[in-house]
C-alpha positions in Angstrom: -9.9 -0.7 62.2 -7.5 -0.4 59.3 -7.5 -4.2 58.8 -11.3 -4.3 58.8 -11.4 -1.6 56.1 -8.9 -3.6 54.0 -11.2 -6.6 54.2 -14.4 -4.8 53.2 -13.0 -2.5 50.5 -12.4 -5.2 47.9 -15.8 -6.7 48.6 -17.4 -3.3 47.9 -15.4 -2.7 44.8 -16.0 -6.0 43.0 -19.7 -5.3 42.1 -18.7 -1.9 40.8 -15.8 -3.3 38.7 -18.0 -6.0 37.3 -20.8 -3.6 36.3 -18.3 -1.2 34.8 -17.1 -4.0 32.5 -20.4 -5.5 31.5 -20.8 -6.6 27.9 -23.7 -5.6 25.8 -25.6 -8.8 25.1 -25.8 -10.1 21.6 -29.0 -9.0 20.0 -30.6 -9.7 16.7 -33.1 -7.3 15.3 -34.5 -5.9 12.1 -34.3 -2.4 10.7 -37.2 -0.7 9.0 -35.7 -1.6 5.6 -36.1 -5.3 6.5 -32.4 -6.0 7.0 -31.3 -8.2 9.9 -28.9 -6.4 12.2 -26.7 -7.9 14.9 -25.7 -5.8 17.8 -23.3 -4.8 19.2 -21.3 -4.0 16.1 -17.9 -5.5 16.9 -14.9 -3.4 16.0 -16.9 -0.2 16.1 -18.0 2.2 18.8 -21.8 2.4 19.3 -24.3 4.4 21.3 -27.4 2.2 21.9 -30.7 3.7 23.0 -32.9 0.9 24.4 -36.6 1.5 24.9 -38.8 -1.2 26.5 -42.1 0.5 27.0 -44.5 3.0 25.5 -44.2 5.3 28.5 -40.5 5.9 27.6 -41.4 7.4 24.2 -41.8 11.0 25.2 -38.5 11.0 27.1 -36.8 9.3 24.1 -38.1 12.0 21.8 -36.3 14.6 23.9 -33.0 12.7 23.4 -33.2 11.7 19.8 -32.6 15.0 18.0 -29.6 16.1 20.1 -28.1 12.6 20.0 -28.6 12.2 16.2 -27.2 15.7 15.6 -24.1 15.0 17.7 -23.3 11.4 16.8 -24.6 11.0 13.2 -24.6 14.6 11.8 -21.3 15.3 13.7 -22.4 18.7 15.0 -20.6 18.6 18.4 -17.3 20.3 19.3 -15.4 17.0 19.2 -17.8 15.0 17.1 -15.6 14.9 14.0 -12.8 13.3 15.9 -14.4 9.9 16.3 -16.7 7.4 14.5 -19.7 6.0 16.3 -22.9 4.2 15.4 -26.1 5.4 16.9 -28.9 2.8 17.3 -32.4 3.0 18.6 -33.6 -0.4 19.9 -37.3 -0.6 20.6 -38.0 -3.8 22.5 -41.3 -5.6 21.7 -42.2 -8.4 24.1 -45.4 -10.0 25.5 -48.5 -8.2 24.4 -46.3 -5.4 22.8 -45.3 -7.9 20.1 -48.6 -7.1 18.3 -47.3 -3.6 17.8 -44.1 -4.7 16.1 -45.4 -4.6 12.5 -47.5 -1.5 12.8 -44.6 0.4 14.5 -42.2 -0.6 11.8 -44.6 0.4 9.0 -45.3 3.8 10.7 -41.5 4.4 11.0 -41.0 3.6 7.3 -43.6 6.3 6.4 -42.4 8.9 8.9 -38.6 8.9 8.5 -36.0 8.8 5.7 -34.0 5.7 4.8 -30.8 6.9 6.6 -32.6 7.4 9.8 -34.6 4.1 9.4 -31.3 2.2 9.3 -30.5 3.4 12.8 -33.6 1.8 14.3 -33.3 -1.9 15.2 -36.5 -3.5 16.2 -36.1 -6.4 18.8 -38.9 -8.9 19.3 -38.2 -11.7 21.7 -37.7 -12.7 25.3 -37.0 -9.5 27.3 -35.8 -11.2 30.5 -32.2 -11.9 29.5 -31.8 -8.6 27.7 -33.3 -6.5 30.5 -31.3 -8.4 33.1 -28.0 -8.1 31.2 -28.5 -4.3 30.7 -29.8 -3.6 34.2 -33.1 -2.2 32.9 -35.6 -2.0 35.8 -38.0 0.7 34.7 -39.7 0.3 31.3 -41.0 3.9 31.5 -37.6 5.5 30.7 -35.1 5.1 27.9 -31.6 3.7 28.6 -28.5 4.7 26.7 -25.2 2.7 26.5 -21.8 3.7 25.0 -20.4 0.4 23.8 -16.7 0.0 22.9 -15.4 -1.9 19.9 -15.1 -5.1 22.0 -18.7 -4.9 23.0 -18.1 -3.7 26.6 -20.5 -1.1 28.1 -18.3 1.8 29.1 -21.0 4.4 29.9 -24.7 4.2 30.9 -27.3 6.9 31.1 -31.1 6.8 31.5 -34.2 8.9 32.0 -34.8 12.5 31.1 -32.4 14.2 28.6 -29.7 16.6 29.7 -26.6 17.9 27.9 -24.5 16.5 30.8 -25.8 13.0 30.1 -25.2 13.4 26.4 -21.6 14.6 27.2 -21.1 11.6 29.5 -22.1 9.2 26.6 -19.6 11.0 24.4 -16.7 11.2 26.9 -15.4 7.6 26.3 -15.1 8.3 22.6 -12.7 11.2 23.1 
């Protein structure tokens, strides 16, 4: 039995190890100020919030203020001990591409320029991006802590909780 366990254990761990070391795929988008942004930002830590559907909007809104306060405004217990970029990446594909311009214009009117720099609009083929990030449900937001080499070191999704926010922050400490 011991030999059988030794055969299966590595096979069970390989998918886990590969997913733990996934790289955030290169992504080109545009912020509300019209500047082209390339993600991930090499050489810097980043928290990426990826939203691929309108149904995810209410859940994202629960996340945004606490994440912005902690990672941008530095209001957490350890927040001043690290530097991290926070990006919101709305994904516009298929029929949603028609909403790209109006969404960007609405954002320009609603938020200040500092916040607008944090939003990177992506318009393109969703398949490779969604597959690379493991996004299955467009009805929820996904969050990724990405290290300076572009590796995803933490993932969270769905409804906001302080525990999930803490988990995104943990690799930065």
